[in-house]
N, C-alpha and C positions, 0 to 999 in steps of 0.2 A: 218181116225179116229185114236184116241189114245186109246190104250188098257189099261184097268185097271185090275189089278190082276196079281200076280206072280212075280212082281218086284216093287221096290220103284218108286214113282213118283218124278221126278226132277223138278226144278224150270222152266226150259224151257217148259216142257209139261204143267205144271200148268198155265204158262203165255199164251200158245197157247189156252188152253181150256177156261180160264176165260176171258182174254182180247180180244181174237180174235175168240171166239165162235167155236173153233174146236170141232167136235163131239167126243163122247167117246163110246166105246163098252166094254163089259165084256168078259174077256177070259173064256174059258171053265173051267179052273182051279179055277177062282174066284167064279163062280157059284157053282162049286163042293165043295169048301171050306165052303161057306155059307150054303149049303145044309147039309153037314156033321155036322157042328156045330149045326144047328137047330135040326137035328134028334137026336144028342146026348143029347141036353138039354131037348128035349121032353121026352126022355126015363129016363134021369137022375133025372128029377124033380118029378117023381112019388114017392109019399110017403116021400118026403123030404121037409124041410122048407128052402126055398131059397129066399133071399131078392129080392123083385121086381117081383117075380113070384106068390107067395102066401102070401106075407106080404104087409103091407102098406109101405109108403115111408118116408125117413128121420126119424124124431123123432117118427113117427107112425109105424116104422118097427116092433114094439113089438106086433102089432095086426095081427093075422093070418087071411088070406082071404080064404073063402071057394072056392072049385074048380069051382062051377057054377058062381062065381063072378070074375074070373080071367080076362076075356076079358074086362068086365066093368071097372075093376081097371085100365087097360091101357088107355082106352078112357077117364076116369075121370082125370088121370094124365095129359094127353095132354090138355084137355079142361080147367082144373083148372089153368094151368100155362100159358095159352095163354092170358097173361095180360100185354103185352108190351105197352110201351108208347113212346113218343118222336117222332123223325123223322123216316120215313121208311128207311130201308136200300135200297140203289139203286140196280138195277138189277145185276150189276157187283159184288157187295159185296155178294148178295144173291146167285148168281151162284157159287162164290168161297166157300161159306159156304156149299152149297149142295155138291160140289165136295169133299170137305174135309170130310164131313160125309160119303158120299158114299165110298170114298177110304178106310176109316177106317173099314167100315163094310165088304168090300170084303176081308179083311185080315183074316176073318173067326174066330173071337173071340166074336162075338156079340150075337149069338144065335137067329138070326132073320130068318124069312122065306125068301127064295130067291126071292119071288115076290116083296119084298121091294126094293132090289137093282135094279131089272129090271124096276120097276116103276120110280125110281129116275133117272135112265139112260134115259128113254124115256122123262121125263120132261126136263132134262137138254138139250137133243138134240132138243127138240121142243121150247126151250127158254121160258119155262113156269115156273115161280118162285113164291112160296108162299110169301105173303106180311109178312115181318118181321120188327120188330121195334127195334130201337137202344137202348132204355132204358129198363132195366129189369133184365139182368143177373148180377150175382156177380162173376161168373167165378170160382166156386169152386165145386159144385155138377154138374159140366158141365155148359154150357151156357144155363141153363134151359129154360129161357123165350124165348130167340131167337129160340132155337131148338124146343120148344113147338109149335111155330108158323109154323115152317117148318113141323112138324108132323101133325099139324092141316090141312094144305093144303094137305098132303099126304092121310089123311083119308077122303078127299072130303069136308072139311069145310073151313070157312074163305074166304080169297080173294087171287087172283093171279095177278102178273104182266104178261101180255100177249099181244104181238104185240102193245106195247106202251100204253096200257090201264090197269086199275085195274078192274078186273071182278070177280064176284062170282066164287068160286071153281067149282060149279056145271056146269056153262057154259063152263069153260075151259075143263073140262073132256069130256063134250059132243062134243065140237069142235074137240078135239084130238082123240075122240073115245077110250078113256082109262077108266079103272075102278079104283076107289080109293082103297087104301090099306085096306085089311081086317086084323084085329089083330088076330094073332095066339097064341103068347106066351108072349113075352116081347118087342114087337116092339116099344111101346111107350117109355119105359125106355131106350132102346137101342138107339133110335134117340136122346134122350134128355141128357143122361149122357155122355157128351163129350165136347171137347174144339174146336169144328169145326167152331163156329162163329168167335172167336178171331183168330183162325189159318188161316181161309180163308181171313179175312180182313188183317191179318198180312202179308200174302203172297203178297197181292196187295201192301201193304205199302213198302215191301222190294223192289219190282220191281220199283216202282216209286221213291223211295229214291235213288236207284242205278242210275237211270237216272238223278236225281237232281245233284248228284256228278259230272257226266260227263258234264252236262250243266254248272255247276259252274266252272269247270276247263276251259271250252271253253270261258266263259265270262271273267274269270280271265286272261286268256292269252290275250284276246282282249283288256282289260284295259292296260296291259303291252305293247301291240303293240301300242295302242293309245299314250302312253307316250314315246314310243321308249326307253323302259327300257333295262337294261343289261340282258342277258339271263343266266348268271351264277346262278341266283336264282333257276333254274330248272336243273342244271347240275347233272350228275351222280356222279361226284367227291364230290360235296357238300352233296348231299342227301343220298348217299350210306354209308357214315360214321355215319349216324344216323340210328340205327338198328330197324327201325319200318317198317313193310311191307307196310302199307298204305301210309306213306310219300314217300317211294321209288316208289310205283305204280303211285301216283299222279304226281310225278316229271317226271316219264317215259312217262306217257300219255301226259303231257304238252310239253315235248320235241318232241314227235311224232306229236302232233297237231300243234305245232309251226314250224314244218319243212318248209323250203322255205319261211319263212316270210321275207319280205323286210323291216321290221320295227324294229325288235329286234336287239340290238347292242351287239358287243363283247367288253368286258371291256378292254381287252389288247390293242385293237386298239385305244382307246380313253384316257386311263389312264396309261397304262404300256409301250407301244411302243413309246410314245411321252413324251417329258419332259413337265410337267405341271408347269407353272410359275406364274399363277394367285394366288393372295392371297385369293380371294373369288371365288369359283367355281359356275358358274351360273347353270349348269346342276346338277341334283341330283347325288351324289356319291352313295347313297343308297336310294331306294324308301321307301315310307311308308309301314308299316307292311301288310296292306291289299293287296299290290301288290307283295312284295317280300317274304312273309311268307306263300304263298298259300299252298305249299306242307306240311308245318308244321301244318296248320290249317285244311285243307281238309283231311290230312292223317288219323287222328283219326276218322273223320267222315266215311271215306271209310272203315277203319277197323271195325267200328261199324256196317255198312251195311253188310259186309261180315259175321260177326259173327251172325247177326240177320238172315241172310239167312240160315245159318247152323242150328240154333235153330228152326226156323219155319219149315224147311223141315224135321227135326227130328220129330217134333210134328205131322206134316202131315202124316208121315209114321208110326206113333205109334198107338198102341191100347190104346185108352183113355176112355174105357167103365168102368162101375162098375155095377155088378161084371164082371170079365173077364171069359168068358165061354171057357174053354180049353179042347176041345174034344180029343186032342192028349194025354193029361195026365189024361183024364177022371175025371176032377174035375172042380169046379167053385170057383174062388178066389175073395175074397172081399177086397177092399182097396180104393185107391183114385186116380187112373190114370186120373180121370176127372179134377183134380185140375190144374188150369191154370197159376201157378206161372212162369213157364219158359217163356211163351208168354208175360205175363204181364210185367215182368222185362225187357224183350228184347224190347218191344214196348216203354217203358219209356226211355230206353237208346237210342233207335233210334230217338225218338222225340227230346231229348236233343241235339243229334248230328245234326239233321236237323235244329233245331233252331239256332245252332251256324253257320251252313251254310248260313241261311237267314241273320244272323248278318253280316257275311262277305260280302254278296251281298249288304246289306244296306250301309255299310261303303264304298264300292267301288262306289256305286251310289252317295253318298255324296261327295266323292272325285271328281267325274266327274262334279258335279254341283257347286262346290266351287272354283272359280278362284284363291283364295289365296292359295289353296292346289295344284291344278294341273298346274297353271300358263301357260296353253296352250289354254284354252277355255273361251268364254264369260260366265257371270253368268248364271247358270241353262241351260247350253248348248243352249242358246237362239240365234237362227239364224235370228230372226227378229230385230225389233227396240227396243233397251234397254229402259225400262221405259214404253213403250207402250205395248210391247208384253212380254210374260212370259215364253216361252220355256217349259222346263220340270218342272218348279217350282210346279205347281199344282199336278203333277203326283208323286212327292216325298212323299207327305203326306200319300197316301194309303200304300206305301211301309214301311214308318216309323211306322205307326200305326199297321200294320199287324205284323211286327217284334215284337213290344211290346206285341201284343196278343200272339204270339208264346212263348215269354218269360214267360208270365203268365201261359200258358197251359203246360209248361214244368215241373210244379210241379208234382212229381211222383204219379201215382195211386197205384203202387205196395205196398206202405206202408199205404194205406188207407183202411185197412181191417176193416169192421164193422160186428160183429157177428149178425146172424139172424137165422131164421128157428128154433126158440126155443133153440138157442145156439147149435144146432146140427152142423151147419156150423159156428164154432166159430172163424175160421181164413180163409179168402177167398182171391182170387187173384185180383178181379176186372179186369180180363183180357180183356173182350170185351170193357169195358170203356177205358182201356189203348190203345187198338187197334184203337178205334174210334177217340180218341183225337189225337193219332199219325197221323191218316189219315187226320185230320183237319189241323194239323201243316204242313204236307206235301203239302196239297192243298194250304194253305196260302203261302208257300214258292215259289210255282210256280208263284203266283201273284207278289211276290217281284222280282223274277228273270225276269219276263216279263217287269217290269218297268226298271230294269237295262239294259236289252237288247235294249229297245227302246232308252234309254239315250245314250247307247254306239254307236249305228248306227248313231244317230244324231251327236254325237261328231266326229265320223269318217268322216262324210260328211262335217261338218264344217271345219275340217282340210284338207279335200280333199285328203285322203290317202287310200281310199278303194281299189285302184288298187295295193297297196303294202301289203295287208293283206296276211297271210298264206292261202292256199286253204281251210283249215278247218274253219277258222274264216270267210273267204269270203262266205262259205256256210251258216254260221249263219247269216251273214249280209244280204245275198240275201233272206233268209227265212223270216227274220223280215221285210225287205223292201216290200215284197209282201203284207204284212198285215198292215203295218204302214208306210205311205209315209213321205219323208222328208218334213218339214214344217217350214214356217216362221210366218204365220198368226195363231193365236190361234184358237183352235176348241175343241169341246167336245170329249175327247179321249177315254172314257170308252169302247165303242164297239171295237175299235182297240186294246186296251190293253187286253180285254178279248179274242180277237181272237189270239193274240200272246201267251197268257197263254195256251189256249187250244191246239194250235199247238205244243208248247213245251211239254205239258203233254201227248199228243197223239203220239208224235214221239218217236220211239224206237232208241234213240240216242246211246245207248250202242251198239246195233247191227250195227248201221250205221258206227261207228268208230272202232269197235272191231277188224275188219280185218286188221287194220293198226298196231295193237299192237302185 
């Protein structure tokens, strides 16, 4: 198990819990912090007017709520905001959201009864997730609608994802022999006023975008190998005089991944150590940008992923409630820690960077399919009979159209604030929208890279050079070939392309190659 409480949650632990269903437990200190905060709020709120305890919400905060109606107030808040629409979040996204909210509450600033964190822990460990919808939150007074659906499940209402089915909450609690949450003080508001939906989804985005960078480096290296290009594109001498961390890291990764390649050439052996007398050089002296400028193109993408990781993890380990119940300073502080601008801006930056990565892949794919550019392959990497067979021709279209979709989706959400809530929420982040669109761009990009990978292994086999690949690119070649056979005769490729995409998406390529760096 991974313990929650007492220390920050890092990305590796987040990944293990969310993507690989590692169970969690609460440290004694976490339960103690939650209990102390709850007991303080219970005593402090007597005979005081405190937002969300004995007032209405948002622009109705001017209305005082009688003591006998306090619990009803919390239930009404949850039910009234369970108004989500659109697609359902998948179970991984919902698990990430639950983990993000749970981790915030065990920091001990939410004023919630410890029963709540224990119930959430039990549901996560039993892989039971309230059904949450993608549309609804504006990401300013927290991810109100998404988190309302989480809260609705916790009070025993709504629906759950459980064992591959969607079931009524009542049935899930009965199967698990658990009791729904009882409202004590401000559990409804504490669950809803936060950035946990955008943060949880943002964490998944960072992990999968990081993997995309490594896949793109590997595919880019393989394109260079297929062309028997010069290796000084990735040299330390060239890239280290450009003072950007991402470029230097990409170049280093590509040097390591390309070690022992029998295809990459040394420039001095062909152009410096021999006298070149031809007036027209048949071999390229410099490759097209999509081959030789990979560190310069993927470098900013890598930097963006690294920065996004820092921002998302800072948010994950932050208190993003309103108000903040500070039992140590014996006070309750009102403000806007639920505002999601940090995540919204970072998700917009990340999707723009990933879109550029998909554009690089699409240009490399086009290079492979156009004999006028590569001068080494038949049109469309067609191993069959030209004119009768079509090779990769039909597969290029989904890659091209998907990149175009990414370009359209790269319009930023961060600047699309629309005032609502009677202008109480007069400037908002749209953070969950930004995270969900970024998620779509990332998923789209795995499709583009799958097509490129298929075209590449086909090109390698047409040239009969697979035995000269570097061990790293040979690993990629073998992985794709298990799912997509060499072909001459045309066939419906969609199932095989989808299989390659899912293999790439599910493979932790960062961990696979990290030990080499």
